N, C-alpha and C positions, 0 to 999 in steps of 0.2 A: 594813200591817205595817211597822214601823219597826225597823231594826237599828242599833245604834250601837257605836262603838269609840273609845276614847280612847288617844292616844299622847303621850307626854311625851319630849322630847329634851333632853339636857343636854350641853353642850360644843360643840365645833367640829363641822362636818359630817364631817370626816375622823377625828378622834380621839375624838369623843363617842360616846355611846350613848343608846339610848332603851328605854322600857318601853311595851308595848301591852297593852290589855285590852279584852275585848268584853263587851257587855251580857249575854250568856248566862252569862258566868263561865267558860266552857270555856277561854278564853285569859285568864289573869290575870298581869299584870306580866311578860309574856314579853320577854326581852331582844332587842332588834333593833339593827341597824347598817346603815349605807349598803351598797349592793351593792358587793361586792368588798373591803369593810374588815372582814369578819368572819373574820379569819385567826387569832384567839387560841384559847385552849384552851377557853373557855366556849361551851357550846352557844348559838347565836344565830341568829335568823332575819334576814330582811330584807323590806322592802316587796314586792320583786319575788318572793321566795319565797312570801310569803303570797298574792300574786296568783296564782301558779302553783297554789297549793293551792286557791284559790277556783274557778279554772277546772276543775281535775281533779275536785273534789268536785261541782260543778254538772254537769259532763258525765256522771259516773257516774249521778247521780241522775236526770238527763233521759233517759238511754239505758234506765235501769231502767223509767222511766214509759212511754217510747215503745215498748219491746218488750212491756211488760204490755198496752198498748193494742192491739198487734198480736196479742195472744193467745199470746205466746211465753213468758211467765212466767220471767224470768231467775232462775238460781241465784246468779249473782255477775257484777258488772261492775267491772273494774279499769281506771282511767285514770291515765296518767302525762302530766303537762303539762310541756313543756320550754320554758321561757321564755328567750329570747335577750335579753340586755342589752349594748348596744354603746355606746361613747363616740363622740359626733359633735359636732363643733364645740365641744368643751369641756363638753358635757353628756351625762349618761347617757340612753339611750333604749331603750325596749322595742321591738325590731324585728319580732319575730314570736313566735308561740307554736305549737309543734307539739303535738298531742294524739294519744296512742297509747292505743287502747282494746282490751281483751280481755273478751270476754263468755262466760259458760258458760251455755248454755241447754239445756233438756231436749230440744228438737228442732233439728236443723241445717237451718234454712231461710234460706239465704244471701240470697235476694231480699228477704224480710220484714225480715231483720236490717239490710241496707244501707239500706232505706227508713227504718227506725226510727233508724238512726244519722244519716242526713241531717236528719231531723225533730229529733232531740236537739241537733245542732249549731245548727240554725236557732232553736230555742226556749230554749237555755241563756241564762238572763238575764245572767250574767257576760259571756259572749262577745258578746251583743248590746250590752252597755254599752261594750265596747272598740272602738276604731277602728283596730286593728292586724290584719294578716292572721293568721288562725288556720287551720292545716292539721290534717287529722285522718286517721289510719290506724286501721283497725279489724280485729279478728281474732275469729272465731267459734270456739269450742272445744267439743268434746263435754262433757256434764256428767259423763262418766265419766273424764275426764282429771284428774290431780292438779293442783291449783292451788297455785302457790307465791306467797305474799303478799310 
C-alpha cells in the first residue's frame, strides 16, 4: 500500500503559506503554516498538528483492533495526541507526544484493557516510525456513560 500527500509552499518560511492534499482526497488544498505562525483569522493547520492527528487516529484504530482481539468489542475509542514543539538551538523540534485515550467497552476488564493498550502503542505504525518519546494514559469507561465528543 502506498499513501501520498502533496504540499506546496509559497513565500518565506515565516510569512508564507502552503497547501496540502492527500491522495485519498480527504484533505484537499488544506491551508498550512509553520508551527506557531498560524495566528491569523483563517483556519490553518501545521505539519505538527497533522502529525498529532496521525498519531491520534492511528492509536484509536490500533486500540480498537487490540481490544477486539481480546474479545472486548469496543463501542468507542477516543484519543487525544498532545504534541510538544520547542525551539532548540534556532530550530523547531518535536520533543514529545502525550497520548490520552478513553475507551468505552461493554465489559469493564481493566487487565485486558491495559494489555490491549500496551499492544496498541507498540503496534501503531505512526508511533513506530517516530523516534521521540510517546507517553500514553488510558481510561476505561462503562458503555452506559454518556460520551462527549
